[in-house]
C-alpha angles and dihedrals in degrees: 000000000000115000126217132185113242109168095177100056120112132183087266096054116120104168125028136180118213118230116261091257094050091042091055091048091048099046106024102033103030093029093222117173141202110297095025116132126233141162129245127206123192095193092241099082102281117128116186133184116217144168128219115256097176122016096208112156093223103034111022110188120214137190113216111221102179141350142193129201112219119209118250114241109268092232119042125222104230127180128190106205136178106222121239123235090244106066092194087074092052090049091051091050094047092050093053095040091051090053090052093050110267110178103188138009121194118186114222129218103216136175093256100040117146093197126052101178136046137194107209097188094082092043091051090054090052090051093048091051091049092047091054094043093053095035092237114164098210126063114217114252111240120206127197122242112305125187113258093235094051091048099052091046092051094042108036128170100045140121131272130196117206139153101233122114105262144121107286135178117237117256090242090060095067108122104167132056093235123153114283123213122213119183136213126277089274090052127235116305116255089249091055092052089049093051091049091052090048088056094054101268121148121217114237130198107227096179145342087244135062111266133199115249095252092046092051090047093052092049089052092050092048093051093046090050090060095057 
């Protein structure tokens, strides 16, 4: 069954019109016709079955026949991440993390950041595509750049991966799905690590080797997903 993103649908929806982009994909690319069945996801847990009423390539009209509201996981999988200069690497990470079950991604403004601005539109499209591909029912929440200090104060008691010599817990010892912090290519500053520890964060050893930001982030997400 083909999946389409329909953020506006609710359990009460009866008729729905796909966006122009989704209409084009449905009618032009997949060559779906009137009477064909498909599935809609709103990114907030709602899965709806529908049939095509009008196969217009710009405004495809659907009739919703049934729906089910899936429950959100009781504990979210939240990552605080300093973005890399090359956004292709962030897009790759977000695609894979969405497939694994990432709930929330907050971008961090750190002392050693290589990127000071973000455009979330492109990243949201990557996440939507990955959600549909993996048939996840919840779209990860993406947050704009937040200062490191503000973030650790608002989200205490988490984990932090860094490259400095220090006592660190092994990755396998993680027991709670707390927020996990991953720094930029130049790592967190020593002051940032100190402030995280002061706010209840525990240092975690992600590997015996030096990892790229997106690799470290994906390892963290995978480990948290297993808890």
